[in-house]
TILO-155569 format. One line per field, with one value per atom (N, C-alpha, C): residue number from 1; atom name; x, y, z. Coordinates in steps of 0.02 Angstrom, whole numbers, plus 50000, padded with zeros to 5 digits. Atoms other than C-alpha are relative to their C-alpha. Example, Ala and Ser with C-alpha at 12.3 -4.5 7.8 and 13.67 -1.06 7.14 Angstrom:
pos 1,1,1,2,2,2
site N,CA,C,N,CA,C
u 50045,50615,50045,49958,50684,49961
v 49941,49775,50060,49941,49947,50055
w 50000,50390,50000,49997,50357,50037
***
This chain:
pos 1,1,1,2,2,2,3,3,3,4,4,4,5,5,5,6,6,6,7,7,7,8,8,8,9,9,9,10,10,10,11,11,11,12,12,12,13,13,13,14,14,14,15,15,15,16,16,16,17,17,17,18,18,18,19,19,19,20,20,20,21,21,21,22,22,22,23,23,23,24,24,24,25,25,25,26,26,26,27,27,27,28,28,28,29,29,29,30,30,30,31,31,31,32,32,32,33,33,33,34,34,34,35,35,35,36,36,36,37,37,37,38,38,38,39,39,39,40,40,40,41,41,41,42,42,42,43,43,43,44,44,44,45,45,45,46,46,46,47,47,47,48,48,48,49,49,49,50,50,50,51,51,51,52,52,52,53,53,53,54,54,54,55,55,55,56,56,56,57,57,57,58,58,58,59,59,59,60,60,60,61,61,61,62,62,62,63,63,63,64,64,64,65,65,65,66,66,66,67,67,67,68,68,68,69,69,69,70,70,70,71,71,71,72,72,72,73,73,73,74,74,74,75,75,75,76,76,76,77,77,77,78,78,78,79,79,79,80,80,80,81,81,81,82,82,82,83,83,83,84,84,84,85,85,85,86,86,86,87,87,87,88,88,88,89,89,89,90,90,90,91,91,91,92,92,92,93,93,93,94,94,94,95,95,95,96,96,96,97,97,97,98,98,98,99,99,99,100,100,100,101,101,101,102,102,102,103,103,103,104,104,104,105,105,105,106,106,106,107,107,107,108,108,108,109,109,109,110,110,110,111,111,111,112,112,112,113,113,113,114,114,114,115,115,115,116,116,116,117,117,117,118,118,118,119,119,119,120,120,120,121,121,121,122,122,122,123,123,123,124,124,124,125,125,125,126,126,126,127,127,127,128,128,128,129,129,129,130,130,130,131,131,131,132,132,132,133,133,133,134,134,134,135,135,135,136,136,136,137,137,137,138,138,138,139,139,139,140,140,140,141,141,141,142,142,142,143,143,143,144,144,144,145,145,145,146,146,146,147,147,147,148,148,148,149,149,149,150,150,150,151,151,151,152,152,152,153,153,153,154,154,154,155,155,155,156,156,156,157,157,157,158,158,158,159,159,159,160,160,160,161,161,161,162,162,162,163,163,163,164,164,164,165,165,165,166,166,166,167,167,167,168,168,168,169,169,169,170,170,170,171,171,171,172,172,172,173,173,173,174,174,174,175,175,175,176,176,176,177,177,177,178,178,178,179,179,179,180,180,180,181,181,181,182,182,182
site N,CA,C,N,CA,C,N,CA,C,N,CA,C,N,CA,C,N,CA,C,N,CA,C,N,CA,C,N,CA,C,N,CA,C,N,CA,C,N,CA,C,N,CA,C,N,CA,C,N,CA,C,N,CA,C,N,CA,C,N,CA,C,N,CA,C,N,CA,C,N,CA,C,N,CA,C,N,CA,C,N,CA,C,N,CA,C,N,CA,C,N,CA,C,N,CA,C,N,CA,C,N,CA,C,N,CA,C,N,CA,C,N,CA,C,N,CA,C,N,CA,C,N,CA,C,N,CA,C,N,CA,C,N,CA,C,N,CA,C,N,CA,C,N,CA,C,N,CA,C,N,CA,C,N,CA,C,N,CA,C,N,CA,C,N,CA,C,N,CA,C,N,CA,C,N,CA,C,N,CA,C,N,CA,C,N,CA,C,N,CA,C,N,CA,C,N,CA,C,N,CA,C,N,CA,C,N,CA,C,N,CA,C,N,CA,C,N,CA,C,N,CA,C,N,CA,C,N,CA,C,N,CA,C,N,CA,C,N,CA,C,N,CA,C,N,CA,C,N,CA,C,N,CA,C,N,CA,C,N,CA,C,N,CA,C,N,CA,C,N,CA,C,N,CA,C,N,CA,C,N,CA,C,N,CA,C,N,CA,C,N,CA,C,N,CA,C,N,CA,C,N,CA,C,N,CA,C,N,CA,C,N,CA,C,N,CA,C,N,CA,C,N,CA,C,N,CA,C,N,CA,C,N,CA,C,N,CA,C,N,CA,C,N,CA,C,N,CA,C,N,CA,C,N,CA,C,N,CA,C,N,CA,C,N,CA,C,N,CA,C,N,CA,C,N,CA,C,N,CA,C,N,CA,C,N,CA,C,N,CA,C,N,CA,C,N,CA,C,N,CA,C,N,CA,C,N,CA,C,N,CA,C,N,CA,C,N,CA,C,N,CA,C,N,CA,C,N,CA,C,N,CA,C,N,CA,C,N,CA,C,N,CA,C,N,CA,C,N,CA,C,N,CA,C,N,CA,C,N,CA,C,N,CA,C,N,CA,C,N,CA,C,N,CA,C,N,CA,C,N,CA,C,N,CA,C,N,CA,C,N,CA,C,N,CA,C,N,CA,C,N,CA,C,N,CA,C,N,CA,C,N,CA,C,N,CA,C,N,CA,C,N,CA,C,N,CA,C,N,CA,C,N,CA,C,N,CA,C,N,CA,C,N,CA,C,N,CA,C,N,CA,C,N,CA,C,N,CA,C,N,CA,C,N,CA,C,N,CA,C,N,CA,C,N,CA,C,N,CA,C,N,CA,C,N,CA,C,N,CA,C,N,CA,C,N,CA,C,N,CA,C,N,CA,C,N,CA,C,N,CA,C,N,CA,C,N,CA,C,N,CA,C,N,CA,C,N,CA,C,N,CA,C,N,CA,C
u 50036,50001,50053,49965,50079,49970,50033,50025,50002,49993,50086,49947,50060,49927,49943,50068,49805,50005,50000,49771,49962,50030,49752,49953,50034,49624,50024,49974,49732,50048,49972,49805,49963,50041,49656,49981,50005,49651,50041,49950,49792,49971,50019,49682,49932,50075,49527,50025,49991,49546,49952,50039,49498,49961,50033,49434,50043,49947,49586,50060,49919,49723,50025,49958,49771,49966,50035,49723,49983,50020,49647,50055,49936,49801,50046,49941,49915,50063,49926,50045,50012,49988,50041,49977,50009,50052,49965,50013,49977,50071,49920,50166,50029,49972,50215,49962,50038,50071,50017,49986,50112,50072,49941,50293,49999,50010,50249,49979,50022,50143,50031,49953,50268,50058,49937,50403,50059,49938,50512,50027,49982,50502,49955,50020,50471,49926,50063,50309,50018,49980,50296,50017,49978,50388,49963,50047,50297,50027,49978,50307,50002,50010,50322,49929,50082,50132,49968,50034,50090,50013,49977,50196,49966,50045,50109,49925,50076,49939,49996,49991,49991,49988,49999,50035,49930,50066,49882,49935,50062,49752,49972,50044,49717,49981,50021,49700,49942,50062,49579,49939,50054,49479,49961,50018,49470,49961,50027,49427,49928,50056,49290,49950,50049,49198,49929,50068,49056,49968,50030,49038,49977,50008,49016,49944,50068,48869,50025,49994,48843,50037,49969,48899,50060,49931,49063,50048,49957,49198,50065,49938,49382,50024,49991,49432,50060,49953,49562,50058,49950,49686,50074,49931,49838,49984,50021,49747,50031,49981,49811,49955,49992,49757,49953,50050,49669,49938,50058,49487,49997,49988,49473,49924,50062,49344,50038,49975,49410,50078,49926,49582,50010,49993,49550,50026,49986,49612,50005,49992,49589,49996,49994,49613,49970,50039,49480,50027,49980,49531,49943,50068,49358,49944,50054,49187,49934,50045,49016,49933,50046,48852,49989,50024,48832,50058,49939,49007,50069,49926,49198,50010,49979,49272,50075,49938,49431,50023,49969,49551,50047,49962,49642,50039,49968,49774,50002,49995,49756,50026,49998,49805,49954,50049,49690,50031,49971,49798,50024,49972,49873,49944,50055,49719,49931,50060,49584,49931,50058,49466,49930,50051,49371,49946,50041,49311,49965,50033,49284,50050,49955,49361,50037,49961,49499,49964,50023,49449,50020,49965,49577,49977,50026,49508,49922,50080,49323,50004,49977,49403,50028,49983,49481,49943,50059,49316,49957,50037,49237,50026,49966,49369,49993,50018,49348,49924,50079,49148,49998,49992,49185,50014,49967,49305,49953,50050,49173,49941,50056,49055,49926,50054,48945,49993,50011,48870,49997,49997,48859,50004,49996,48883,49997,49993,48874,50055,49938,49051,50018,49976,49141,50070,49932,49304,50011,49989,49363,50066,49944,49487,50025,49979,49597,50050,49973,49647,50066,49942,49826,50012,49994,49809,49953,50050,49662,49993,50000,49721,49979,50023,49692,49921,50078,49501,49990,50016,49424,49932,50064,49280,49978,50030,49169,49968,50027,49122,49967,50044,48983,49995,49993,49009,49949,50030,48881,50034,49952,48971,49951,50039,48855,50013,49986,48828,50032,49965,48886,50074,49933,49045,50047,49966,49088,50018,49998,49052,50067,49936,49171,50069,49930,49314,50020,49980,49301,50015,49986,49286,50070,49930,49437,50061,49947,49543,50001,50010,49486,50034,49972,49529,50067,49937,49688,50039,49973,49740,50015,50007,49687,50036,49961,49760,50072,49927,49922,50035,49965,49975,50003,49995,49922,50031,49964,49990,50064,49926,50156,50000
v 49943,49998,50059,49943,50165,50067,49956,50291,50073,49933,50428,50017,49989,50401,50015,49965,50458,50029,49980,50560,49953,50059,50430,50039,49964,50457,50026,49966,50493,50060,49940,50633,50058,49951,50717,50069,49946,50834,50050,49939,50927,50050,49959,50986,50036,49978,51041,50056,49929,51224,50001,50008,51253,50070,49934,51427,50058,49956,51514,50000,49997,51502,49940,50065,51335,49936,50050,51159,49958,50040,51020,49955,50055,50901,50025,49985,50908,49970,50036,50805,50008,49993,50861,50065,49928,51028,49983,50005,51049,49999,49995,51095,49921,50062,50925,49944,50044,50828,50000,49998,50900,49975,50029,50852,49931,50078,50676,49972,50030,50648,50013,49996,50714,49966,50033,50611,50036,49962,50751,49974,50009,50692,49922,50067,50511,49997,50010,50437,50009,49987,50480,49935,50052,50366,49987,50011,50277,50025,49987,50350,49934,50045,50231,49989,50006,50265,49964,50043,50207,49940,50059,50057,49954,50033,50011,49995,50009,50044,49938,50058,49925,49935,50063,49790,49983,50008,49819,49982,50006,49816,49926,50062,49627,49994,50000,49638,50047,49942,49798,49970,50037,49700,49954,50064,49548,50035,49961,49669,50023,49951,49768,49951,50039,49627,50007,50019,49614,50072,49932,49815,50016,49991,49817,49963,50028,49774,49930,50068,49592,50004,50003,49624,50033,49965,49709,49940,50043,49635,50037,49981,49651,50042,49979,49781,49987,50006,49791,50035,49958,49868,49985,50020,49778,49972,50017,49752,50041,49960,49809,49989,49927,49922,50023,49960,50048,49993,49982,50071,50074,49940,50227,50040,49961,50377,50063,49943,50509,49997,49991,50574,49968,50033,50485,49925,50065,50313,49984,50014,50214,49928,50071,50061,49994,49986,50061,49934,50065,49938,49952,50041,49868,50039,49972,49901,49963,50036,49864,50032,49970,49901,50064,49934,50065,50045,49956,50120,49979,50023,50123,49996,50011,50059,50017,49975,50142,49992,50004,50089,50042,49951,50207,49978,50006,50196,50076,49932,50363,50005,49985,50444,50068,49943,50566,50063,49936,50725,50013,49986,50713,50002,49999,50681,50040,49970,50761,49967,50034,50621,50016,49984,50683,50057,49946,50832,49980,50007,50776,49962,50034,50660,50053,49958,50757,50005,49988,50837,49957,50030,50762,49917,50074,50585,49999,49994,50642,50007,49994,50698,49927,50077,50508,49967,50032,50444,50015,49982,50546,49968,50017,50501,49924,50064,50313,49987,50010,50325,50011,49998,50395,49945,50065,50253,49946,50056,50137,49997,49993,50199,50018,49991,50270,50087,49926,50459,50029,49983,50458,49925,50053,50337,50017,50003,50285,49977,50030,50268,49987,50016,50201,50011,49994,50237,49952,50041,50105,50023,49972,50190,49953,50031,50106,50049,49951,50218,49972,50014,50180,50018,49971,50301,49976,50026,50210,49925,50082,50022,49986,50031,49999,49987,50001,50029,50007,50001,49999,50039,49966,50122,49994,49990,50123,50080,49937,50297,49997,50007,50309,50080,49935,50449,50015,49995,50512,50046,49971,50559,50023,49982,50668,50006,49994,50678,50079,49923,50866,49985,50004,50821,49955,50050,50674,50034,49967,50784,50048,49950,50925,49959,50042,50803,49982,50029,50720,50057,49932,50894,50041,49963,50972,49963,50038,50821,49990,49988,50821,50059,49927,51006,50008,49986,50989,49948,50037,50840,50033,49972,50929,50055,49932,51110,49986,49994,51048,49941,50042,50876,49982,50022,50843,50060,49954,51013,50017,49986,51011,50054
w 50000,50002,49993,50007,49937,50034,49969,50054,49976,50038,49941,49954,50049,49839,50020,49967,49956,50069,49932,50117,50046,49947,50255,50058,49962,50384,50052,49947,50524,49974,50019,50406,49988,50039,50345,50049,49955,50505,49971,50032,50418,49951,50045,50294,50026,49960,50412,50039,49958,50473,50067,49927,50655,50008,49992,50617,50033,49966,50699,49965,50040,50556,50005,49984,50613,49970,50015,50570,50060,49956,50672,50028,49982,50669,50052,49952,50815,49979,50016,50724,49931,50080,50540,49984,50031,50452,49933,50058,50282,49943,50033,50219,50003,49981,50295,49966,50038,50220,49920,50056,50054,49987,50006,50062,50006,49986,50127,49928,50057,49974,49935,50065,49848,50008,49994,49916,50031,49971,49987,50078,49927,50165,50003,49991,50232,50038,49960,50320,50077,49931,50504,50026,49973,50615,50055,49936,50753,50063,49937,50924,50043,49959,51074,50020,49984,51117,49951,50046,50943,49986,49995,50951,50053,49951,51112,49982,50023,51040,49952,50038,50891,50042,49962,51016,50031,49943,51136,49964,50028,50995,49999,50000,50989,50086,49948,51175,50022,49997,51172,49965,50040,51044,50037,49953,51169,50052,49943,51314,49984,50010,51217,49953,50042,51114,50030,49964,51238,50003,50003,51220,49941,50071,51031,49976,50033,50918,49981,50017,50873,49922,50077,50681,49989,50002,50726,49963,50028,50611,50010,49996,50623,49915,50059,50489,49956,50054,50345,50029,49972,50455,49978,50039,50370,49939,50060,50214,49949,50055,50049,49942,49975,49980,50045,49957,50088,49970,50022,50071,49977,50025,49964,49996,50038,49926,49986,50033,49821,50022,49972,49891,50067,49931,50058,49993,49985,50107,50074,49932,50272,50002,49977,50361,50071,49938,50493,50046,49966,50645,50004,49993,50647,49975,50024,50578,50015,49991,50600,49953,50047,50496,50018,49985,50588,49968,50015,50551,50022,49980,50590,50069,49931,50747,50004,49991,50799,50076,49945,50931,50032,49995,51030,50073,49930,51185,50018,49971,51284,50072,49937,51438,50013,49978,51530,49984,50005,51541,49925,50073,51362,49951,50062,51265,50020,49970,51380,49989,50010,51361,50046,49958,51515,49980,50027,51426,49937,50050,51251,49951,50044,51112,49951,50035,51025,49926,50062,50858,49950,50062,50755,50003,50010,50795,49969,50037,50740,49920,50068,50573,49979,50019,50568,49992,50005,50596,49940,50068,50452,49946,50047,50342,49983,50002,50384,49969,50026,50361,49923,50070,50192,49965,50030,50142,50015,50000,50194,49965,50059,50059,50044,49962,50210,49988,49986,50208,50069,49927,50395,50041,49961,50524,50078,49935,50712,50013,49984,50731,50075,49932,50885,50018,49985,50974,50069,49947,51088,50037,49965,51215,50049,49946,51328,50040,49961,51474,50033,49964,51533,50073,49945,51675,50043,49959,51742,49997,50004,51740,49942,50055,51569,49986,50001,51585,49918,50057,51417,49999,50013,51360,49929,50068,51203,49989,50019,51146,49928,50068,51014,49976,50020,50907,49929,50055,50786,49941,50055,50612,49954,50045,50509,49937,50077,50327,49987,50016,50334,50010,49971,50429,49946,50039,50309,49935,50064,50155,50003,49979,50234,49997,50008,50257,49930,50068,50094,49946,50050,50003,50016,49987,50099,49983,50023,50060,49920,50083,49876,49970,50019,49862,50007,49982,49946,49939,50051,49827,49934,50069,49665,50004,50015,49717,50019,49979,49798,49977,50028,49756,49933,50067,49583,49961,50047,49525,50030,49979,49624,50058
***
């Protein structure tokens, strides 16, 4: 799977403005995204927290099965190619009839989960919804809170058709205006 051929769901927040002159991504700027897709810089390297999250995903899955809908299926997380919709591409961790399911390993203080799910994760769910061929979804984030004894929680997130369309349009515009034109 050549990630230079699409904007990944976890990268999409780099093209969504926050209304204050910045973007919603905490990890990637539009310039870095442009450089990555043009092959000028490499893919983001995994942080220790990302590596731990990848190792814990099967355990999180096991601990959360009883909390998820009966029709939940493990997603194409390691399948090639990515699910696609326009300029977007995604590898949802799991999915069900109602939408994508994403696993996250979080800490309370860093991610602020007591207040609200971070906006860049909501963008990721909207991109995954589009790549699943859905216009809206009832997505889920399965979060494992390391600072709370590895407590597993399931948050249900309504992903509106308007939000999915906005994320899709911004990704398609960025791809057309900056990646295809150089």
